[in-house]
C-alpha positions as CSV (number, residue, x, y, z in Angstrom):
1,M,-26.6,164.4,43.7
2,A,-23.9,165.8,45.9
3,L,-25.4,167.2,49.2
4,L,-23.5,170.4,48.7
5,F,-25.7,171.2,45.8
6,E,-29.0,170.2,47.3
7,P,-31.4,173.1,47.9
8,L,-32.0,174.2,51.5
9,E,-35.4,175.7,52.5
10,I,-35.5,178.1,55.5
11,R,-38.9,179.7,56.0
12,N,-39.8,181.4,52.7
13,I,-36.3,181.2,51.3
14,T,-34.9,178.4,49.2
15,L,-31.1,178.4,48.8
16,K,-30.0,176.7,45.5
17,N,-27.0,175.0,47.3
18,R,-25.4,174.8,50.7
19,I,-22.6,177.4,50.2
20,M,-22.7,180.7,52.0
21,V,-20.3,183.6,51.7
22,S,-19.3,184.4,55.3
23,P,-19.4,188.0,56.5
24,M,-15.9,189.4,55.8
25,C,-14.9,192.9,56.9
26,Q,-13.6,194.9,53.9
27,Y,-12.7,198.1,55.8
28,S,-13.5,200.1,52.6
29,S,-16.3,202.4,53.6
30,T,-16.5,206.1,54.3
31,D,-19.1,207.2,56.9
32,G,-20.6,203.7,56.7
33,F,-21.5,203.9,53.0
34,A,-21.3,200.9,50.7
35,N,-19.5,201.6,47.4
36,N,-18.3,200.0,44.2
37,W,-15.8,197.8,46.0
38,H,-18.6,196.1,48.0
39,L,-20.7,195.7,44.8
40,V,-17.8,194.0,42.9
41,H,-16.6,192.0,45.9
42,L,-20.0,190.5,46.7
43,G,-21.0,190.4,43.1
44,A,-18.0,188.2,42.2
45,R,-19.1,185.6,44.7
46,V,-22.6,185.7,43.3
47,V,-21.3,185.1,39.8
48,G,-19.1,182.3,41.3
49,G,-22.2,180.4,42.3
50,A,-22.7,180.8,46.1
51,A,-26.3,180.5,47.1
52,L,-26.2,183.0,50.0
53,V,-24.1,186.1,50.1
54,F,-23.6,188.0,53.3
55,T,-22.4,191.6,53.8
56,E,-19.6,192.1,56.2
57,A,-20.4,193.1,59.8
58,T,-22.6,196.1,59.3
59,A,-22.7,198.6,62.2
60,V,-26.1,199.5,63.7
61,S,-24.7,202.8,65.0
62,P,-21.5,204.9,64.4
63,E,-20.0,203.9,67.8
64,G,-20.6,200.3,66.9
65,R,-18.0,200.3,64.1
66,I,-14.7,198.4,64.6
67,T,-13.0,201.0,62.5
68,P,-13.9,204.3,60.8
69,D,-13.8,202.3,57.6
70,D,-16.7,199.8,58.5
71,L,-19.9,199.4,56.6
72,G,-22.9,200.8,58.3
73,I,-26.7,200.9,58.3
74,W,-27.4,203.5,61.0
75,K,-29.1,206.1,58.7
76,D,-31.5,206.0,55.8
77,E,-28.9,207.4,53.4
78,H,-27.1,204.1,53.6
79,I,-30.0,202.2,52.0
80,P,-29.8,203.1,48.2
81,F,-26.4,201.7,47.5
82,L,-27.1,198.6,49.6
83,K,-30.3,198.2,47.5
84,K,-28.1,198.3,44.4
85,I,-26.1,195.4,45.8
86,T,-29.1,193.3,46.9
87,D,-30.7,193.8,43.5
88,F,-27.6,192.4,41.7
89,I,-27.4,189.5,44.1
90,R,-31.0,188.6,43.6
91,E,-31.0,189.1,39.8
92,N,-28.2,186.7,39.5
93,G,-29.8,183.8,41.4
94,S,-28.4,184.2,44.9
95,V,-29.9,185.4,48.2
96,P,-28.7,188.6,49.9
97,G,-28.0,188.5,53.6
98,I,-26.9,191.1,56.1
99,Q,-25.0,190.7,59.3
100,L,-25.9,193.4,61.9
101,A,-23.3,194.2,64.5
102,H,-21.9,196.4,67.2
103,A,-18.2,196.1,68.1
104,G,-18.5,197.0,71.7
105,R,-15.1,197.4,73.4
106,K,-13.4,196.3,70.2
107,A,-14.6,199.5,68.4
108,S,-12.6,202.6,67.6
109,H,-9.5,200.9,66.1
110,F,-7.5,201.4,62.9
111,S,-8.2,199.0,60.1
112,P,-5.8,196.0,60.0
113,W,-3.5,197.3,57.2
114,K,-3.3,200.7,59.0
115,G,-1.9,199.1,62.1
116,G,-5.1,197.7,63.8
117,R,-4.4,199.5,67.1
118,S,-6.8,201.5,69.2
119,L,-7.4,205.1,67.9
120,K,-6.2,208.0,70.0
121,E,-8.3,211.1,70.5
122,E,-6.4,213.2,68.0
123,E,-6.9,210.3,65.5
124,G,-10.7,210.4,65.7
125,S,-11.4,207.9,68.5
126,W,-14.8,207.6,70.1
127,Q,-16.1,206.3,73.4
128,T,-16.4,202.5,73.3
129,L,-19.2,200.7,75.2
130,A,-19.2,197.3,76.9
131,P,-21.0,195.3,79.6
132,S,-18.2,196.1,82.0
133,A,-15.3,198.6,82.0
134,I,-12.7,196.1,81.0
135,A,-10.4,196.7,78.0
136,Y,-10.0,193.8,75.6
137,R,-6.2,193.9,75.9
138,E,-3.5,196.1,77.4
139,G,-3.1,199.3,75.5
140,D,-6.7,199.5,74.3
141,A,-9.0,202.3,75.6
142,V,-11.1,201.2,78.6
143,P,-14.7,201.0,77.5
144,K,-17.6,202.6,79.3
145,E,-19.9,200.2,81.2
146,M,-23.3,200.6,79.6
147,T,-26.2,201.9,81.6
148,Q,-29.6,200.4,81.2
149,E,-30.6,203.4,79.2
150,E,-27.7,202.8,76.8
151,I,-28.7,199.1,76.6
152,G,-32.2,200.3,75.6
153,H,-30.8,202.6,73.0
154,F,-28.7,199.8,71.5
155,I,-31.8,197.5,71.2
156,K,-33.7,200.3,69.4
157,D,-30.7,201.0,67.1
158,F,-30.7,197.3,66.2
159,G,-34.4,197.4,65.5
160,R,-34.0,200.5,63.2
161,A,-31.1,198.9,61.4
162,T,-33.2,195.8,60.9
163,Q,-36.0,197.8,59.3
164,R,-33.5,199.6,57.0
165,A,-32.1,196.2,56.0
166,L,-35.5,195.1,54.8
167,E,-35.9,198.3,52.9
168,A,-32.5,197.7,51.3
169,G,-33.7,194.3,50.0
170,F,-31.9,191.9,52.3
171,E,-33.8,188.6,52.7
172,I,-31.9,187.1,55.6
173,V,-30.7,188.8,58.8
174,E,-27.9,187.6,61.0
175,I,-27.2,188.9,64.5
176,H,-23.5,189.1,65.2
177,A,-22.9,187.7,68.7
178,A,-19.4,186.4,68.2
179,H,-15.7,187.3,68.0
180,G,-15.6,189.5,71.1
181,Y,-18.0,192.1,69.9
182,L,-20.7,193.6,72.1
183,L,-23.3,190.8,72.3
184,N,-20.5,188.2,72.8
185,E,-19.1,190.4,75.5
186,F,-22.4,190.2,77.4
187,L,-22.5,186.4,77.0
188,S,-19.0,185.7,78.4
189,P,-18.2,185.7,82.1
190,L,-14.7,186.9,81.1
191,S,-16.0,190.3,79.8
192,N,-19.3,190.6,81.7
193,L,-18.9,191.4,85.4
194,R,-22.2,193.2,85.9
195,N,-24.3,192.7,89.0
196,D,-27.6,193.7,87.5
197,E,-30.1,191.7,85.4
198,Y,-27.6,191.7,82.5
199,G,-24.8,190.0,84.4
200,G,-23.9,187.1,86.7
201,S,-26.0,184.1,85.8
202,F,-26.3,182.4,82.4
203,E,-29.9,183.7,82.2
204,N,-28.8,187.3,82.9
205,R,-25.7,187.2,80.5
206,T,-27.9,185.9,77.7
207,R,-30.7,188.4,78.4
208,L,-29.5,191.1,76.0
209,L,-29.1,188.7,73.0
210,L,-32.6,187.4,73.6
211,E,-34.0,190.9,73.7
212,V,-32.3,191.7,70.4
213,V,-33.6,188.5,68.9
214,K,-37.1,189.3,69.9
215,E,-36.8,192.9,68.6
216,T,-35.4,191.7,65.3
217,R,-38.0,188.9,64.9
218,S,-40.8,191.3,65.6
219,I,-39.7,193.5,62.7
220,I,-38.8,190.9,60.0
221,S,-42.0,188.9,60.6
222,D,-42.4,185.2,60.3
223,E,-41.3,185.0,56.6
224,T,-37.7,186.1,57.0
225,P,-35.0,183.7,58.2
226,L,-33.0,184.8,61.2
227,F,-29.4,183.6,61.9
228,V,-27.2,184.2,64.9
229,R,-23.4,184.0,64.8
230,I,-21.8,182.9,68.0
231,S,-18.4,182.2,69.3
232,A,-19.1,178.7,70.5
233,T,-16.2,178.9,73.0
234,D,-13.9,181.6,74.3
235,W,-11.0,179.0,74.2
236,V,-10.2,180.1,77.7
237,E,-10.7,178.2,81.0
238,D,-13.8,179.5,82.9
239,G,-15.0,181.4,79.9
240,W,-18.0,180.8,77.6
241,N,-17.9,177.2,76.3
242,E,-19.6,174.8,73.9
243,N,-22.0,173.6,76.5
244,D,-23.2,177.1,77.1
245,S,-23.6,177.5,73.3
246,A,-25.7,174.4,73.0
247,R,-27.9,175.5,75.9
248,L,-28.3,179.0,74.3
249,S,-29.0,177.6,70.9
250,G,-31.9,175.6,72.2
251,I,-33.4,178.7,73.7
252,L,-32.8,180.8,70.6
253,K,-34.6,178.1,68.5
254,E,-37.7,178.6,70.6
255,E,-37.4,182.4,70.1
256,G,-37.5,182.1,66.3
257,V,-33.9,181.8,65.3
258,D,-33.5,179.5,62.3
259,L,-29.8,178.8,62.1
260,M,-26.7,179.0,64.3
261,D,-23.6,180.2,62.6
262,C,-20.9,178.4,64.7
263,S,-17.6,180.3,65.0
264,S,-15.4,180.7,68.0
265,G,-12.9,182.8,69.9
266,G,-12.2,186.5,69.7
267,N,-13.2,187.6,73.2
268,S,-9.9,187.2,75.0
269,P,-6.2,187.6,74.1
270,E,-5.6,184.6,76.4
271,Q,-7.4,182.3,74.0
272,K,-5.6,179.1,73.0
273,I,-7.0,178.0,69.6
274,P,-5.9,174.7,68.1
275,V,-6.2,175.9,64.5
276,A,-6.4,173.1,62.0
277,P,-8.6,172.2,59.0
278,L,-12.3,171.9,60.1
279,Y,-11.3,172.7,63.7
280,Q,-14.7,174.5,64.4
281,V,-16.9,171.9,62.8
282,P,-17.5,170.0,66.1
283,F,-19.3,173.0,67.5
284,S,-21.8,173.0,64.6
285,E,-22.2,169.2,65.0
286,K,-22.8,169.4,68.8
287,I,-25.4,172.2,68.5
288,K,-27.2,170.5,65.7
289,K,-27.4,167.2,67.4
290,E,-28.4,168.5,70.8
291,T,-31.0,171.0,69.8
292,G,-32.2,170.2,66.3
293,I,-31.6,173.7,65.0
294,L,-30.0,174.2,61.6
295,T,-26.3,175.0,61.9
296,G,-23.6,176.5,59.7
297,A,-20.0,175.1,59.8
298,V,-17.1,177.5,59.5
299,G,-13.3,177.4,59.9
300,L,-10.7,176.4,57.3
301,I,-13.0,174.5,55.0
302,T,-11.2,174.7,51.8
303,T,-12.2,171.8,49.5
304,A,-15.4,170.4,47.9
305,E,-14.7,167.1,49.5
306,E,-14.5,168.5,53.0
307,A,-17.7,170.4,52.6
308,E,-19.5,167.3,51.2
309,Q,-18.2,165.2,54.1
310,I,-19.5,167.7,56.7
311,L,-22.9,167.5,55.2
312,S,-23.0,163.8,54.7
313,E,-22.0,163.2,58.3
314,K,-24.8,165.6,59.4
315,K,-22.4,167.9,61.2
316,A,-24.0,171.0,59.6
317,D,-26.7,172.1,57.2
318,L,-24.8,175.0,55.6
319,I,-21.1,175.5,54.7
320,I,-20.0,179.0,55.5
321,M,-16.8,179.9,53.7
322,A,-14.6,183.0,54.1
323,R,-10.9,183.0,53.1
324,Q,-11.3,180.2,50.5
325,L,-13.8,182.4,48.7
326,L,-11.4,185.3,48.8
327,R,-8.8,183.1,47.1
328,E,-11.3,181.5,44.8
329,P,-14.5,183.4,44.2
330,Y,-15.7,180.7,41.7
331,F,-15.3,177.9,44.3
332,P,-18.9,176.8,44.0
333,L,-18.7,176.3,40.2
334,H,-15.4,174.4,40.6
335,A,-16.8,172.4,43.4
336,A,-19.7,171.3,41.3
337,Q,-17.3,170.0,38.6
338,R,-15.2,168.1,41.3
339,L,-18.4,166.5,42.6
340,C,-19.7,165.8,39.1
341,V,-22.8,168.0,39.5
342,D,-24.1,170.0,36.5
343,V,-25.0,173.4,37.7
344,K,-26.1,176.5,35.7
345,W,-23.3,178.9,35.0
346,P,-24.0,182.6,34.2
347,S,-25.0,182.8,30.6
348,Q,-22.1,185.2,29.9
349,Y,-19.6,182.6,31.1
350,E,-21.1,179.4,29.7
351,R,-18.7,179.2,26.8
352,A,-16.0,178.5,29.4
353,K,-17.9,175.7,31.2
């Protein structure tokens, strides 16, 4: 049998195959609420056969949104519609996952198709937060350097969001520490110039992520898988790099993290990314081989054959797909046909098999 369609056990969860729908921002919420767009968008990938379906980056607080249109889970009122989505995912044979996030200095922007620029006060902007008062790029609002009290509030916000996620029926939680958002900003020496216990050394820059991991794990208990998404490198000289990521991953494994979701970049406009098919897979491979933790590979994986090769060469345990699943929601069903694997189709669609 093709490795892509072998089950994967992570704590008390068994994934029916190795295909995960990556968190992909939809910028389609009002006041953080999920709606029919999210139900149909995620539901289509469930019907298409993906084993694990993640929400987009879901803000743990209003100021943690990238845009006013982001999905959120900072209040109890957000739970009922999210529960409707997780029920559909589960009833149709997939596992619902949620990515919890705070955008840090990259918050308070327009959605991409509305221009993507930093909001002005008259446009509804809000105060952004970061480890240090350094804007992401010229023209962005300068963020406020977080006080230790604000750091404490953030950890509590993350914990409350985690509890709501469980109440909404999510079975896997992912902490977003990538792409230049708040936790990534603390990790990287490019964006973290603090001189307290949250800045300076590797141990200090990783402290906040470890505290969030401990808070999250204490709430979800030992039964629920916990993922962390990282930017394995800043793609900038003297920035965070793949060796830092491997070192961090070994520590996170000891703290109860089950899988590293290995992305890259997003923390500096000076990044030089050699974009090409499978260009991020080496990060997943390195972390898996050096630490033994489960890893997910991402980045321009577009064919069944590529996914199968990654797994057969033991470069990852999970294939995390984004744009290809936007283009082809039924990719898993088609991949099974290409790899000569007989998988169950939804009963409603079997006459087209």
